[in-house]
C-alpha positions as a LaTeX table, in Angstrom:
\begin{tabular}{lrrr}
\hline
Residue & $x$ (\AA) & $y$ (\AA) & $z$ (\AA) \\
\hline
Unk1 & 51.26 & $-51.88$ & 21.49 \\
Unk2 & 52.02 & $-53.64$ & 24.77 \\
Unk3 & 51.45 & $-57.29$ & 25.53 \\
Unk4 & 52.26 & $-59.66$ & 28.37 \\
Unk5 & 54.96 & $-62.24$ & 27.66 \\
Unk6 & 55.62 & $-65.24$ & 29.90 \\
Unk7 & 59.05 & $-66.81$ & 30.34 \\
Unk8 & 59.85 & $-70.07$ & 32.14 \\
Unk9 & 63.13 & $-70.61$ & 33.99 \\
Unk10 & 64.39 & $-74.04$ & 32.91 \\
Unk11 & 66.35 & $-74.66$ & 36.13 \\
Unk12 & 63.65 & $-73.82$ & 38.65 \\
Unk13 & 60.51 & $-74.14$ & 36.53 \\
Unk14 & 59.33 & $-70.73$ & 37.74 \\
Unk15 & 57.22 & $-68.68$ & 35.37 \\
Unk16 & 57.80 & $-64.93$ & 35.04 \\
Unk17 & 55.67 & $-62.23$ & 33.40 \\
Unk18 & 57.00 & $-59.32$ & 31.35 \\
Unk19 & 55.32 & $-56.41$ & 29.60 \\
Unk20 & 56.62 & $-56.33$ & 26.03 \\
Unk21 & 56.44 & $-53.18$ & 23.91 \\
Unk22 & 57.36 & $-53.41$ & 20.23 \\
Unk23 & 59.03 & $-50.58$ & 18.32 \\
Unk24 & 60.75 & $-50.06$ & 14.99 \\
Unk25 & 64.55 & $-49.79$ & 15.08 \\
Unk26 & 65.46 & $-47.27$ & 12.37 \\
Unk27 & 69.17 & $-48.16$ & 12.38 \\
Unk28 & 68.73 & $-51.91$ & 11.93 \\
Unk29 & 65.49 & $-51.51$ & 9.96 \\
Unk30 & 63.69 & $-54.24$ & 11.83 \\
Unk31 & 61.24 & $-54.56$ & 14.73 \\
Unk32 & 62.55 & $-54.75$ & 18.28 \\
Unk33 & 60.92 & $-55.03$ & 21.68 \\
Unk34 & 61.53 & $-53.70$ & 25.14 \\
Unk35 & 60.51 & $-55.77$ & 28.14 \\
Unk36 & 59.60 & $-54.63$ & 31.61 \\
Unk37 & 59.52 & $-57.16$ & 34.45 \\
Unk38 & 56.07 & $-57.41$ & 36.03 \\
Unk39 & 56.51 & $-60.25$ & 38.49 \\
Unk40 & 56.33 & $-63.97$ & 39.11 \\
Unk41 & 53.34 & $-66.05$ & 38.03 \\
Unk42 & 51.59 & $-68.04$ & 40.78 \\
Unk43 & 51.59 & $-71.69$ & 39.60 \\
Unk44 & 48.24 & $-72.50$ & 41.25 \\
Unk45 & 46.12 & $-69.50$ & 40.31 \\
Unk46 & 48.03 & $-68.21$ & 37.29 \\
Unk47 & 47.95 & $-64.67$ & 38.69 \\
Unk48 & 50.94 & $-62.38$ & 38.42 \\
Unk49 & 52.53 & $-61.63$ & 41.80 \\
Unk50 & 53.83 & $-58.06$ & 41.37 \\
Unk51 & 57.51 & $-57.40$ & 41.86 \\
Unk52 & 58.73 & $-55.00$ & 44.51 \\
Unk53 & 61.04 & $-53.48$ & 41.94 \\
Unk54 & 61.75 & $-49.87$ & 41.08 \\
Unk55 & 58.49 & $-49.08$ & 39.30 \\
Unk56 & 56.18 & $-50.27$ & 42.07 \\
Unk57 & 58.44 & $-48.79$ & 44.73 \\
Unk58 & 58.63 & $-45.40$ & 43.02 \\
Unk59 & 54.84 & $-45.33$ & 42.56 \\
Unk60 & 54.38 & $-46.04$ & 46.26 \\
Unk61 & 56.91 & $-43.34$ & 47.07 \\
Unk62 & 55.09 & $-40.86$ & 44.82 \\
Unk63 & 51.74 & $-41.63$ & 46.46 \\
Unk64 & 53.33 & $-41.21$ & 49.91 \\
Unk65 & 54.78 & $-37.85$ & 48.87 \\
Unk66 & 51.44 & $-36.59$ & 47.59 \\
Unk67 & 49.79 & $-37.44$ & 50.92 \\
Unk68 & 52.63 & $-36.48$ & 53.28 \\
Unk69 & 53.95 & $-33.27$ & 51.71 \\
Unk70 & 50.76 & $-31.18$ & 52.02 \\
Unk71 & 50.51 & $-32.13$ & 55.69 \\
Unk72 & 54.14 & $-31.17$ & 56.25 \\
Unk73 & 53.68 & $-27.84$ & 54.47 \\
Unk74 & 50.63 & $-27.12$ & 56.61 \\
Unk75 & 52.54 & $-27.98$ & 59.78 \\
Unk76 & 55.46 & $-25.75$ & 58.74 \\
Unk77 & 53.08 & $-22.83$ & 58.05 \\
Unk78 & 51.47 & $-23.28$ & 61.47 \\
Unk79 & 54.88 & $-23.31$ & 63.15 \\
Unk80 & 55.92 & $-20.20$ & 61.22 \\
Unk81 & 52.77 & $-18.42$ & 62.42 \\
Unk82 & 53.49 & $-19.49$ & 66.00 \\
Unk83 & 57.09 & $-18.28$ & 65.75 \\
Unk84 & 55.93 & $-14.88$ & 64.41 \\
Unk85 & 53.44 & $-14.54$ & 67.26 \\
Unk86 & 56.10 & $-15.47$ & 69.83 \\
Unk87 & 58.51 & $-12.91$ & 68.35 \\
Unk88 & 55.82 & $-10.21$ & 68.57 \\
Unk89 & 55.16 & $-11.17$ & 72.18 \\
Unk90 & 58.89 & $-11.13$ & 72.95 \\
Unk91 & 59.23 & $-7.67$ & 71.40 \\
Unk92 & 56.36 & $-6.37$ & 73.55 \\
Unk93 & 57.82 & $-7.91$ & 76.71 \\
Unk94 & 61.27 & $-6.48$ & 75.89 \\
Unk95 & 59.80 & $-3.02$ & 75.37 \\
Unk96 & 57.88 & $-3.16$ & 78.69 \\
Unk97 & 61.02 & $-4.47$ & 80.45 \\
Unk98 & 63.06 & $-1.53$ & 79.11 \\
Unk99 & 60.35 & 0.90 & 80.25 \\
Unk100 & 60.38 & $-0.71$ & 83.70 \\
Unk101 & 64.19 & $-0.45$ & 83.89 \\
Unk102 & 64.01 & 3.23 & 82.98 \\
Unk103 & 61.39 & 3.80 & 85.67 \\
Unk104 & 63.46 & 1.94 & 88.30 \\
Unk105 & 66.55 & 3.99 & 87.39 \\
Unk106 & 64.57 & 7.22 & 87.79 \\
Unk107 & 63.27 & 6.07 & 91.18 \\
Unk108 & 66.83 & 5.19 & 92.31 \\
Unk109 & 68.05 & 8.63 & 91.24 \\
Unk110 & 65.23 & 10.27 & 93.17 \\
Unk111 & 65.97 & 8.17 & 96.29 \\
Unk112 & 69.68 & 9.08 & 96.11 \\
Unk113 & 68.81 & 12.76 & 96.01 \\
Unk114 & 66.95 & 12.56 & 99.31 \\
\hline
\end{tabular}
């Protein structure tokens, strides 16, 4: 079960909030707790000002990834389609160019004969 624990810094008088989770330590056979820093407590309102630590930062990063990645994948697919279309067009142009070269060579040969 998790609870919020407050701790006051004696030097500065600042109040900090932690999430405390209790668990049973099998080796020592006694209860222990793990604390996770939540942020500083505003002295006027008593509200917790969230930290910009790893947990908040990683959650923001995860939410950015879920919104950015699909857009990037879509853009990559569109570019792939465009590249395939351009390659097809290039192949057609190359084939017509080769046909034209063959025709010009035949015309030159005919002109040389006369």
